[in-house]
N, C-alpha and C positions, 0 to 999 in steps of 0.2 A: 317226954320228948326223946327222939331218937338220936344216936350218936352222930349219924350223917348230918342231921339238921344242927346240932351243936357244932360239928366241925364247920359246916357252911357259915354259920354265925361268926365263929372264931376267924375265919378267913376274911369275913367282911370287916371285922375289927382291925385286922392286920392290914387293910387296904385293898383287898381283892374286890373286884366288881363282876357282876354277872355280864357277859358279853353276848351270850346266846344260850338258848336251851331248846331241847327238842325231845321227842319220844319216838319210840318204835311201836310195832304192832302189838307187842307184848306189854305195853304201858310201863316200859322201862324208860325213866326220864334221865337225860344226860344234861348236865349244867356244866357250862364252860366258864370259867373265871379267870381274870387277869388282874395282876397287880402292876400298874403301869409305871410306877416309881421304881420297882425292882426289876422290871421286865421278866417276871415269872408268871406261869400260868398253872391252873389246876383243872382237872375234869373229874367230876363227881357223878356217879350213877345212883338214881334213887328209884327203888322198885315199888314203893308204896305211893299210890296217887295222893292219899291224903298227906303224907309227909311232903310231897312236892308242893301241894296247894299251900301248906303251912310256910314253905320257904318263899313262894310267890307273895303271900300275904306280908311276910317279914320284909321283903325288898320293896314291896309297895308302900308299906308304912314309913320306910326310910325315905322314899321319894316325897312323901307328903311333908315331912318334917322341915 
């Protein structure tokens, strides 16, 4: 597992939530996260499509629980 994915999971544990994500032509994925309690935000760029798919699976699994 990559450091960025671990960082994203840590942010989720700290109360951040994905509010939007997109990608550019070069398949660089940008993930926008916000912690609504602390009014803080983070922007993470993921250059590996497989890693981005792992992140999407992670947040989809959280929605199911």
